[in-house]
SEZA-959782 format. One record per residue (C-alpha): residue in one letter; x, y, z. Coordinates in steps of 0.05 Angstrom, whole numbers, plus 5000, padded with zeros to 4 digits. Layout:
<atoms>
AXYZ...
</atoms>
This chain:
<atoms>
M591750184653N595049504644T599849304587K594848854553M589849414547N595149884520T597049374466E589749284446M588650034442N594750124399A592349574351N585949954337T587350694340A581351144331S581451584268L575851994299T576852504353F571352664404A570353334368D568952934305V563752524341L560153164365A560453454295R557752804263T551952744312G550353484312R550653494388R552454154420L554454094494D554254714538D560354884579N558154514641Q556053894601R562853894566R566553974632A562953364659V564152944595D571553124595C572653004669D578052484686S577652574761N572852274810C566852704798V559952854827V555253194778S548953534805A544353494745G537753874750A531353664715G531853714639S539353884642G541653324595K544652834645T543252224601T546852574544V552752714589L553151984610T552451744538Y557752204509R562552094567F562151344553I563951484479R569551954497L572751424541L572650944482I575051454430E580851674473G582950964489K581751034564A577150434569H573949864531A566349814527D566449224575Q570949594626I565850134640L560749964692T554450394682L549050334735T542150624737F536350624786T530950244745R530649724691K527250214645A532950724653A538150184643A534749954579E534350664554M541750794570H543850154537E540050314475R542751024469I549950834479H549450234432A546150664378L551551184382V557350654381S553850324322S553350964284L560851044289R562750344269D566250574205D571850764253P576350154266L576750274341M569250374347A568049744305S572249354354E568449664413L561849494381A564148754380R565648814455F558949154469P555048524486Q559448454547A558449184568Q555549224638I549849724635S544749514686T541149674750L544949674816D540649084839S542448664780F549848804789C549548644862S546347964845A552347804801I557047944859V553047524907R552946914859S560546924862D560946774936C553946604963I555745894983R559646185042Y552946455068G549345785059I545846044995T545945664929G548146024866D541345934833F537846354884S531946784861I529547454887D522347394909D519547904957D512647574959A515446904979T519647205034T513647565061R509746905064F515546565099A515947115149S508547095164V508546335172V514546335219A511846915260S505046575269R508345915290L513046225341L507746675371A503646055387D508945865438A505346095502Q511645935543D515846445507E516547075548G518547495489A512347295450R508147445510L511248155518L510348305443S503048095449V502348615505F505849175468Y502649065401S495448975379P494248315343D493048645275V499849005280L504348475312V505048035251D503248455191E506449125212F512048905257L514848205249V513948125175P516748805154L522348715205A524248045174T523748265102G527048945108G530149045177M534148405189D541148395159I542847715133T550247875139R549748135211P544547715247L541547935313D545347755376A540247795434E545247915491A549748395452D544048795420T540448845487L546649135518M547649635461V540549885467Q541049945543N547650305537Y544350785486F538750925535G543851045591D548051515549Q541951905527L539251955599S546052195624S546252725569V539152985580L539952975657T545953445648G541853885602M535953875651E540554075708E542954685669I535854895652C533754805725R539555245748Q537355795699I530355755729E533055775800R536456425784L529656745771D527756675844G527257295886S522457695928G515957895895V516457435835P509657185808A506856525833T508356185766V515756355773R515756145845K512755465827A517755365771C523355535818D520955035869I520454485817A527454645791S530354625862S526753975876F529853655814L536853905830S536353635902L534252945878V538252825814N544852615845G541352115890W537751835828R544351765793A547551405851S541750935862K539850865788D532750945809F530151035738A522850925758A523351515807I526151965752G520551755706D515251875758F517952565773C517752775700Q510752505689D507952815753A503153385739E506453765796T512753845755K509054255702W506754965699R502755365650K507055735599P506356495615G502256905566Q503357635554V509157875597K513258495610A519858495572G525858365617S521658105676A522857435709L516257205678A518757375609E525156985620L521056385646K516756425583D522956365540I525755785581T519355385587P519155045519E526254815527Y524654555597V518554175572V522453825517M528353655564R523653415620D519952955571K526552665545V529052535616G522552195634L522551795570F529551505575A528651385649S522150995634A525850625579L531250415629S526150225682S523149765629R529849495606G528248805631N523448725573L528848785522L532748135530P526747665524I524248065464Y531048025429R531547285445F524847175411L527047605351Q533547225346R529846565345Y524946855294Q530647095249E534346435253E528246035230F526346555178F533346555147L533445805149R527245775108K529846275058R536345905050A532745245041A528245544987G533945934954I530046604959L532747284976T530148004977F533248594942S535848865008D539048175023V542648214957A545348914968R547748745038L550948095016A554448444958V557648965005D559648415055I562747975000L566948544973L568948735045T570848035068N573147675005P579448004978A579547574916V572547784894R574048514909T580548494870F577048154811Y571848704805K576849264818N580949004759R574948864714F572349584713S576850174701H571050674704I564450684741M558551144723I552351154764D545851544750E540451794798F545051714858Q540652174900D535951574906N541151134939N544051085010H550150925050L549950185031Q550450334956K555850854969D559950335008L559249844950L561950354899Y567550574944L569749844952L569749774877A573750404867E578850264921R586150374900Q589549764871D594949764925L589749734981C585149185006G583149415076A578349105125A573949725127I570250135076P575350595041V574751335050A574951834991R582451944993E583451174985L579751154918E582851064848K583451744814G578251834759K574551184770L567951434799F562951884763F556452024802V550452374772G544452594813D540153164836E538753284910K532353664889Q529553024859S530652544918I523552304931Y524451574950R525751615024F520351085036R524850604997G531050765039A533851334997D537951835038V538952495004S544352695055V548952175024F548952524957K549553214989Q555752995029L558752624971G560753244932H564653524992E567952855005I570252784933E572653494927E576653454992A580052824964G582153184900G575953054857I571053514824A563853724839L560054004778E553054264766L548654224704G544154814717T540654944650N533854634640Y532954484565R526154144575T521754714600E519655364568P523555974596A517156284623L516055684668I523455674688S522356404710L516556164751F520755624784N526356114800T521256544835L517855984874F523255504897P528155964934G522556054984V520255344983M527155034991G530155555037S533555175094G538255235152G543654815120E540854145143D543753555105Y536753285088E534553955057A535754074982D539054714961F535955094902R540155524855P536855904799L535955504735G538455704667S533755624608R533855514532S530955964479P523356004478S519455614426P517456074368G510556364374L508755964437L505756324499S506855874557R500855854605F500855764681T493955644710M491955574783M485255264799H482755344869Q476555064905E474655474966L471355225028N463955285024D457955135067L452654975014E446054695035D445254005006D438953774970P437853034980E434453004913D440153354877P446453354921W452853724910L459053344888A464353184940T470753594938D474653074898E469352994848A468253744837E475753824827A475753244778S470153564740A474054224735V480253854711A475953504657D473254194636I480254484626I482553864588E476553944541E478754664532M485854434516L483453944464A478154384431T481255074431D487855424416A488955634489Y494255104504C497754984437V504354614431P509854614377D508254194316G515554034300T515754474237G516055144270G508555224278L503555064333R497754574341R492854344393P495453804439H493653064435P490752744497L496952324508E501152964513I497653144578G500352864643L495652874703L499652794765F497352634837R501052664903T497552014920G492951584878G487251554930G482852054892Q484351794822I477751434818S474052104814Y478052304753E476851644719K469451734728A469652464702F473752284641R469051714624A463152174630R466352674581H469252124535I476252364548P481151804534Y486051654589S491551174605L493550904674Q499450574706V495250334764S487650324756R483650504818A477050344782L479549674757L475949254808L469649704807E467749614735A464249084694P469948814651V474048524708N467748284743D465447924680L472147594666Y472647394740S465747074736W467846614678L474146394712Q470446304778L465345864743C470945424714A473845324784Y467245274821P461645014775S456645044832D457245794840G450546024815I452146754820A458146664775Y453846274726A448546814723A453947344713A457246934657L450546834621R449047584627S455947824607P457348064536L460247384519C453347094522G448747684527I442747324557M438547824593D434447744656A427847514627S431146914594L435546714654V430146364696P429245734654I436545644644L438045734718R432445244736A435644724691Y442344874724N439044694790G436444034764L429344274754D424744174694S423944864666T417944634624N413844644689D413945394687S406445484690T406546214670R407546014596D404445464551P408945004508K408745504451G411146064496Q404346424496S401846764559Q396046444595D390646794634D389146224682D386446394749Q391746594800N389546064849E390145514797R397245744779Q398945754853T396545034861D400644814801R406845134831Q405844804898T405244124862D411544264823R415244434888Q412843804922N415443404863E422043774863R423143594936H422642854920E426642804856R430943254812K429943104739Y436843334715P443943354744M444943954790W450044504781V452444334711P453545014678F452845074603A449844374595E448644314521P441244154505A443043674448T447043214493A443843314561D436743334533I434843924577P428844264545C430244954575F428945344511G421645204498S419845884528V425446324501A427046634434P431446254383D437046764388V437646624462K438945884448E444246094397R447746524448Y447245984500L450545474453H456045974438G457046014513C457445254518S462945244466L466645804500Y466145474569R468744814542K474745154509L476045574571H476344944613E481844684568K485745324577V484745304653E487044574656A493444774619G495045164682S496345884658V491846414687A494446924636D492846474578A485846354604L484647104610S487547224542F482946714511L476747044540W479147724518H481247574446E478046924422G472046984469G470447664438Y470448114499R475348604469L471248624405F465048784445L468649394478V471649624413S464749634380H462050124431A465750794431S463550964502Y466850334528H473750444498V476350704565Y475649994591L480449694539E486549784582H483249424641F485348784608D492649004608S492149104683L488848454697W493248054650E499548354682L496848134750A495447434723L502647404696Q505047554767F501246954792D503746504736R510946714748S510546574822G507445884810R500646074840S494445744813L487845984786L484745854853A489746314886F488446844833L480946814846D482046824922Y486047454912L480847794869R474547584905P474748034967R477348614925L471848644874G467749254882Q473249604921N476950254903E483649924914K490549974884L493749304867D500849344894E502748694856M501649024790E505449574753L504449704680L509749974634R506550144568E510850314508E505150674473P500250994523E493751264497G490051854524V491352314583Q496451974626M494651904699L500051754749T502951944815I508552444820H513251874841K511551484778S512652114734K519852174753G524252124692L518452314646E516252954612F509753204584P508053794538I502653974589V502553794663I496553824708I497953714782S491453564817G489353434889M494653914914G490254074975K490853355000G495653185055G499752555063A498852015115N499452245186Q505952055220K504851495271T509351105317P512550585274A512349855295W519949865302F525350365292P532750275273L538050495323E544150705282L550550595321E556450975292P562950605275S567750535334S573550105357A568649585381L564349645319P568749825259Q562949805211G557850075260R551349695271T543849795261V539549485314P532049455304V528549705366P521349475377L516149755426H519149595493M514749965544D507550115554P505250585497E499750865543N504951265583S504652025584F509552065525K504651675482T510051235452G512750545468N519450675432A524451165463V529051135401Y523351355355Y521151905404Q528252185403A528252195327K521052385309E521953135302E527653035254L523452515217R517853015211S522753535183R525353015134E518352875110E517053615100A523653685062E521753115016L515053435002K518754044976R522753594931L516353244908L513553924886Y519954064846V519553394811A512253504794L513054214765T519254044725R515753494686A512354064645Q515054284578Y510254824554H504254914600L502854794674V496254744712L495854694789S489354484823G487554444897S481954504946D481654875012T480554495075A480854715147K487854435149T490654765087S489655445118G492155245186K498755315221D504855095181S500354895123E505755085074K510054515103K504753995092Y500554165030L503154264959Y497954804943S499455205006M506755144992V505855454922A500855994945E505056205004N511356304961L508056604899D503057074932G504157754901N510057534859L506657314795Q507457984760G513258284797D520658234809G522258094736L517357524729S513757634663Y507657184661P502057514619L498256864611C498056674685D490756594706S487156384769R480656004766T475555834819I472855124820E465455204823P460754724860V457554194816R451053814823R451853064823K446852974765D451153434722F457453034735Y455752314720G454752094650Q453351414620S456750854656F457850114639T453349734687P456849124719S453848454699V452648234771S447748724802S441448734842I437248664779V440047944768V437947734836K431148064826A430347674761W431847024798Y426347184848E421947574800D415247404830G417347504902Q417948124944A423048604914V428648534965H435548794946V441148304958D448148584962T451948054922T458648324944T457748035013L455947324990R461546815002R457946244968A451746154924V446945674959T440745644917A437545724849P432146224827S424946054829E418446424827N414246704883L420046794932T419747194996T425847385037A426747295112S432747445155I435047005211V433547575260E426247575237V425846835247E428346905318R423547475332E417647035309M419146585369E420347125422G415647105480E413346385465A417446075521E420546225587G427145945610A432345915665E435746565686L443146595670P448646945710A448147705712C453148215690P454348875728S452149265667D445548915655G441449485684L445049985639I443949545578R436449455591T435350185609N438550435544N435949875500L443049655482Q441948905479A443148845405R449149305404F452148955463G451248275431T454548535366Y460348805407V461548135443H461247765376A466448245348L471048125407I470747375397S471847445323H477747915335A480947435385L480146835339T482747155275S487947625302S491147315363A497146865365Q492446275375G487846495319L486046115258Q492346185216A497246155272Q494745535304E499344955287S499144665358Q492644365379S494044265453P487944495494E492344875544L494245365490Q487045575484S486945925552S485046655554G492246845560S493446625488Y487947065460V489047805452F483348315459P483949035435Q484449565490G483050315495K480350665433K480850035391R476249655438E471350245439K471150235362L468449515363F462049765399P456949945344D456250695336G460950845393M459151065464P451651125470E448651795485G446951905559V452051385582D457951665619A465051425604R466051025667A459550625657F461250515583T468150245602R464949785652M460249525599L466049415551H469649025605D463448595617G462948445544E470348235544Q469047785602L463347435565A468047335506R473347045552N467946585582F467246265514L474546205497E476045895566S470045425563T470944675562F466344665502W470945115460K477344755485N474444085462V472244375395S478644745380A482944155398Q480343785337M478344325290V481244375219S479445095209C474245605230E471346255203S467646815238E461747225214V460046795152P454247095112F449646625072F442946585037M438645985023R432245834986R427345395023D420345155009E415545235068N408145085061G408045254989R412045884997N419045994971I423046335025V430146615016Y433646625084E439347105093G443747095154I450747125183A453246535223D457346755284L462446185278V463145615229V468045075251T470544535204L471943875241P474943245210D468142895204R463043475206V461744215207L459444585270V455745245265V455745625331D451146205347F452946645407K447646915453T448547455506D441347335531T439847365604F435146755600R436546055571V430845885525P433445375473R426645255440I426045955411H432745835374E430945135347R428445405281Q434345865272L439145285285G435344855236I436245365181Y443645435198R444544685196E440944615129A444445195096F451544985114S450044255101R448244455030L454244925026T459444445051R456343775031K458243525100K454443305162T452843945199E451044085271A448744745298A449344995370V447245575411C452445795462Y449946225519L456046665535R453846775607S454546015617P458545785556D458945045573D451245035574V450644905498A444244735461L446144275404L441944095344G445043505309
</atoms>
C-alpha cells in the first residue's frame, strides 16, 4: 500500500470494527463464510448453490474498507452479467450507506461513484479504449454483434464469387452451400478469428501439417505395438479369425517402415480403409484362449487403425490446406478492414484486445496494477483461459512486467479473490471452460494462496438437500477428469416450521394407443403439459404445496412463486397452450407462441399497412382487428371502395339496405354489367386505406350499420396518427401508440381470458427497440417479422428482463441460473439435446513453446472429402470428438444440479419415456434417466427420510379435452372467404402469400395454374425434345410431376445458395455463370429434394441415375445462353414466388393461384420464367398460363412484364410472351 493511501486512511480512521458491522446488520456468517471474508491471501472460493456467495463478496468489500486495506475505488469487482453487476453494486452501496455515520465509511461513500463494480466485458472495453489506436480502432468503437455478422456475410459472399480462387473452389466442394457462409465463414469470422493474432496462411498451414505428422507418427507407433500383440497370438490350431488378424498385423508391420520412408500417406490411408484389414469382433469365447485375447485387443485395434487412416488421409490431402488458408487470410483481412472502418467490435474482440494490450503495453498494465489493490470476481466457473490471463496480468507483482502471462507464484499476495462453483458451469457453448476453475484452486494453493469451500445451502429445505446428497454422488461420479465436477455432500439450514417439503416425479410411459381420427390423443409434449397444468392447479387450489407466509405460518403459493424450467425451449408452446386453456397466468422470458397469436399479427398488420398501403390482406386484417372491430359481413363494401369500385353497385341490397328477391339471372346480368364498367373505369382512387367518406366522397356505408361507420372513422383517425408516428422513425414508438393510445391493451384487459397476451407487447416492443438502437427501419422490422409470423420460433434478438414478473415463470434452465423459486417444476426431462455433428470448423490448440510463447489457436476447416470411411472431413475434430461428447455429458450433469438447486421448498420432475430414454447409456443423455438411474430404490432408504415423495403417471389425454378457448387470429381463412363470399369455398393459406394482388368481389371461383395448363393438354402436338436416360423409368412410374418439382428445386437451390446466387452476385460477368460457379447438393441432401423420397419399386441405382439426369437438366439451364444473357443484366431474382390474382373472364370472377418458378427483375422490365421438363415442345398449351403470369406480376410490380417458358431439355429454345 502506498504512502498516500496510508495518509488518507489515517485521516479517516474507522470507529467501527467489522464485528460491529455484523452486529448492526444482524448478519451471522458461518465459519466457512467468515474464513472467506477474512482471507487476505489470493483465494479461490468454491461456493455451492444457495451458500451465500453474494453475501461473502459484499461483506469482504466492507471489511477491506473498515480495516483500511483499500478504498472503494481501489477494489475491482467483476461479475458475469449486467444484472448481477447491478445487484452487487446495489447491495454494497446500500451497506456502505447504512454505515455512513462512521467517518471512514462516509468518506468511502463519497468515493463510491468511482467504484468499479461491473461486468468483465465492460471492464475490458475500458482497457481497450486506452490503447485501441495501435490496432487501427478508434476510441469511440461500439460492440455490435449483429453488424459484424452482416459484414462477415457480405465479405464472404463477395469473395466466394471469385471463380479463380482455388481456396473458394475447394471450400465449395467441402461444404454445402447452406453451410459454407452461414455455418462456417460467418461464425469463424465473428468468433474464431483473433483480431490480435491474424491468420498467416503459410505459417498456419505448416503448423496444421506438422500436427497431422506428429499425430500420425504417434498412432503408427501405437498401431505397431498392437499389431505385435496380435502377432504373438499366432500358433498352430488357432481359429480362422485369429489367423486372419495375425496376417493383417504382419502385413502392416512389413509395410509400415516403407511407408515412413516414402511418406506414402495415401497407401497408409488405403490400407486402413480396406475391408480386408478388418475382422469381426469375436463373440462368446473361452477365457484364456487366443480368441479371448483377440476379443480384448480388437476395440483398441479398431480405434488405432482408424486414427492412422484418418491422419494419413489428412496428410495425403494436405495440398488443400494452403489455398484454403490463403482464402481465409484474405477473407479475414477484408472483414477486419470493414470492422475497423465502421468502428465495430464483438465481445470476443474486446476480451482478446484487452489481454493483448496488457501483455504488450507495459504502461497500461502498470496503470491498472496500481489502480486496483484488490480484485474480486464472481461466477468464475463460467470463464476460460482468456479471462484468467487477464486477471493474472492485473495481479502481477509490482516488480515484474514480463513478456508472458505471469504464473501463480508471480502474483501479488492477497490481490485476487475468485468465487465460483464447478457444479454450476453450464455455459460451454459460450466458451466457458470448467477445467480452468478446477485447476485454479490447485495453482493458487501451490503458490501460497488458499482454496475454500462454502458447502452449506441456505436456500433449500433440508429434506431436498438430503435428496440431492443421495442423487448427485452417483450422477457426478467421475474418473478425475478436469471437465467433470466433483460433488461433496451439502450442509443444510434448519427446516421451515410446519413445512413438509414435497418431491414429486411425474412419468409418462411409452404407449401404443389406437388413435381415433375423430378424437385423437394428444402428442407426448401436450400430454405432459396437461399434467403439469393439473399439478399447478392443485398447488394453487389446495394445501398440498404450501409455502411459508413470513410470519411463522403457511399459505398456498402464488403463481409467480412457481418456476417451470425446461432443458430447451422447443416444447414450451405446448405449456403456453395448456396454461391458457386453464386460465393459469404465466410469464415468459422468451415467448414461443408470440408469432403464432393474434396480438402480434394484428399489430404487424397495422404497421404493414402504413408501409405498404396497397397490401389488401393487411388492410382487411386491420379492419377486422380489435382496433376497428369490423366483422366479415361489413368488409366487402369497404374493400370494394379500397379497390376503386363503387360499392353502391352491390346488387344484393337496395339503397336502404333491404334484401331484394330479384331473379337470380337478373342479378347475374347486373353483375356482369358492373364488371364490364369496372374494366373500363375505376370510379375512386385505388389502394387508399381508411379513406374518409366525408372527404373522399366514397359512399361505402349505404349498406352497413351506423356503428360500423363509427368504427371505420375511428380507424381513419388511428391510421392517420400512426402514419405520423411511423414518419418520426421509431418502430418502438409506433408500436407503443397502437398498444396504449390505440386501445389494444385496453381490449385485452377487458377480457379476462386474454390477459395471458398482455406480455406479448413487452416481447414485441423489446424487439422493436433492438431495431431502433441498431438504426434499422420499420421496413427492416417488417421484413424480419413477415416470414416468422405463424411460426413456433424463438427470437434470438430479444431477451426480456422483467422486474415484476406475473404468473408461473417459464424459462430454460440456463436462464434460471442465479434465480430461486419456492416451487420448481422441471419439465420435458425425457427430451434429449441436439445430436453432435461435425462442426464446420474446429480449433487446433497449440501449446506454448519456445517458438510460440503464448501458444496459438488455429481454426481448422474441412480439408478432405467428408464422404470417406471415417465420415468426417476434419481430422482435428475426429481426434477430439470423444472427449467433446464426454464434456457434453458432464455439462448435462451440471445442468441437472443447477435446475434442482433452484428450488426452495418443493420440487417436481416430469418426463416422458421414449425408445431412447431406456436405451444404452441413457443416463448420460437424458435428465429423467439420470435421476431415475441414481434414485431407484433409494428414496426411502440409507437415511433419506422423504415421507411426501410421490410418483405419478401421466395419463393419455384426448385432444378435445386439452384445448380450451383460444384467441382467433384476425387474418384467417374466414376473411378470405368473406372476400369471395359468393364463390366456391376454397381455403387460401394466407401465410404463403407474399403480396396481395386483388380485391374481394362476389361470385368468385378459384383456379390453380396447374388446372389452367391441364385444360390445354392434348390440344396440340409439338416437336420432340432430347431424351434423358431415365425417361422410361419416369413414364413407367408416373413420376413426371415429382421429377419436374425436383429439377425446379435444384435450380432454386443453386440460385439462392451457391456462390453465384442472388445475394452473392456482385460481379455480373457472364463467364461467372458457368456451371462450375453453381453448387448442387449431393448424397442424402440431393435425395431429400426429390418429393417424398425414393419412389417405391425403384432401385437405388436407377434412382441415383434419375437424380443425376435431373441435375443435368438444371445445369442445362444455368449454362444456357439464355440464362447468361438474362443474369448478366439482372437486378435481382427470386425463386418459387407464390401469388394469387382476381380476373374477370366471360362474366365469371376467377381467382388464380400459382407459384412462379423464377421472377427476374431487370432494369427496364420483369421476366417470369416457367421451367418445363416436358419431352415435347408445345408452346401453345402454355400461352394462357404465361398470360396469367404476365398479368399477375405486371399488377404486382407495376412494371412491364414478360413471361417465358424454358424447356430444360433444350434451354435456349425459349417461348417468350411479351
